[in-house]
C-alpha positions in Angstrom: -21.4 -10.9 9.0 -20.4 -7.8 7.4 -19.9 -4.3 9.0 -21.6 -1.4 8.1 -19.3 1.1 6.4 -19.3 3.5 9.5 -18.3 0.7 11.7 -15.5 -0.6 9.5 -13.9 3.1 9.4 -13.8 3.3 12.8 -12.8 -0.2 13.5 -9.9 0.0 10.9 -7.4 1.9 13.0 -7.8 -0.4 15.6 -7.1 -3.7 13.1 -4.0 -1.8 11.9 -2.9 -1.0 15.2 -3.6 -4.5 17.0 -2.2 -6.2 13.9 1.3 -5.2 15.4 0.7 -7.5 18.4 0.6 -10.5 15.8 3.6 -9.9 13.8 6.4 -12.3 14.2 8.7 -9.9 16.0 9.1 -8.7 19.4 6.8 -6.0 20.6 8.8 -2.8 21.4 8.0 -0.2 24.1 7.4 2.0 20.9 4.9 -0.2 19.4 2.8 -0.4 22.5 2.9 3.6 22.9 1.5 3.8 19.0 -1.2 1.1 19.6 -2.2 2.8 23.0 -2.2 6.2 21.2 -4.7 4.7 18.5 -6.7 3.2 21.5 -7.1 6.5 23.0 -7.9 8.3 19.9 -10.6 6.1 19.0 -14.4 6.6 20.3 -14.5 2.9 22.0 -14.9 2.1 25.4 -12.4 -0.2 26.9 -15.1 -3.3 26.6 -15.5 -2.4 22.7 -11.7 -2.0 22.7 -11.3 -5.3 24.1 -14.1 -7.1 21.7 -12.2 -5.6 18.6 -8.9 -7.2 19.8 -10.2 -10.6 20.7 -13.4 -11.2 18.6 -12.1 -9.4 15.3 -8.3 -8.9 15.2 -7.3 -12.3 17.1 -9.4 -14.8 15.1 -7.8 -13.2 11.7 -4.2 -13.0 12.7 -3.5 -15.6 15.3 -2.2 -17.8 12.9 0.4 -15.6 11.8 2.0 -16.6 15.4 1.4 -20.2 15.0 3.3 -20.8 11.9 7.3 -21.1 11.6 7.9 -18.0 9.4 5.1 -15.8 9.8 4.7 -12.1 8.4 7.0 -9.8 10.0 7.4 -6.6 8.2 3.5 -5.6 9.0 0.4 -6.6 7.1 -0.9 -5.0 3.9 -3.9 -2.8 5.1 -5.9 -4.3 2.1 -5.3 -7.5 2.7 -5.7 -7.2 6.9 -9.3 -5.4 5.9 -10.3 -8.7 3.6 -8.7 -11.2 6.0 -10.9 -9.5 9.2 -13.9 -9.1 7.2 -13.6 -12.8 5.8 -13.0 -14.4 9.2 -16.1 -12.4 10.4 -18.2 -13.6 7.5 -17.1 -17.1 7.9 -15.6 -17.0 4.2 -12.2 -17.3 5.5 -11.0 -20.2 8.1 -10.0 -18.9 11.6 -7.4 -20.8 13.4 -5.7 -23.5 10.8 -5.8 -27.1 11.9 -2.1 -26.9 12.3 0.7 -24.7 13.7 3.8 -24.6 16.1 1.9 -23.1 18.8 -1.8 -23.8 20.1 -4.4 -21.2 19.9 -4.0 -21.5 23.7 -0.4 -20.4 23.9 -1.2 -17.6 21.6 -3.8 -16.3 23.6 -1.5 -16.6 26.6 1.1 -14.6 24.3 -1.4 -12.0 23.5 -2.9 -11.4 27.2 0.8 -11.0 28.2 1.2 -8.0 25.5 -1.9 -6.6 26.3 -1.1 -6.4 29.8 2.3 -4.4 28.7 0.1 -2.4 26.7 -2.1 -1.3 29.7 0.8 0.5 31.2 0.1 3.2 28.5 -3.5 3.3 28.7 -5.9 4.8 31.2 -6.6 2.8 34.3 -10.2 1.5 33.3 -8.3 -0.6 30.7 -6.7 -2.6 33.2 -9.6 -4.7 34.6 -11.3 -5.4 31.3 -11.2 -9.1 31.0 -11.2 -10.7 27.5 -13.9 -12.7 26.3 -14.3 -16.3 27.3 -12.5 -18.7 25.3 -15.8 -20.0 23.9 -16.5 -16.6 22.4 -13.3 -16.4 20.6 -13.2 -20.0 19.7 -16.8 -19.6 18.4 -15.3 -17.6 15.5 -13.6 -20.7 14.5 -14.2 -22.3 11.1 -11.4 -24.7 9.9 -10.3 -25.5 6.9 -11.5 -29.0 7.5 -14.8 -27.9 8.4 -15.0 -25.7 5.3 -14.0 -28.3 2.9 -16.6 -30.6 4.5 -19.4 -28.2 3.9 -17.9 -28.0 0.7 -18.4 -31.4 -0.5 -21.8 -31.7 1.0 
């Protein structure tokens, strides 16, 4: 599924900000304040922000925290855009079949960071729940399943 250009332009700043949560580095208060500023400057409701994090950015970048030496300096914005759009369309696999951490462990890490981020956001963000695991996992298209599809 491709986003219309207007949606891409409004979602992209959140993709860039949220990508900091998936770098192989310690998240600082400065990082959290930056992400919170981008969220507050967006036109999205708290529910929409959560969906962008969990259904667009998380599936595209989760694996960076699951590998031994993940990206730590920051994601190239062109690569980030291609990655998120590719995972959303199903042309790029989300959640590799292997990793030193499970997807559930990265969900826990991301929830922990989200809770810390909420300290910098208006109260209406605190009670918003992430989508159910099945919705997050529905974006999964493993490399194995892509190989099977390719060979059919």
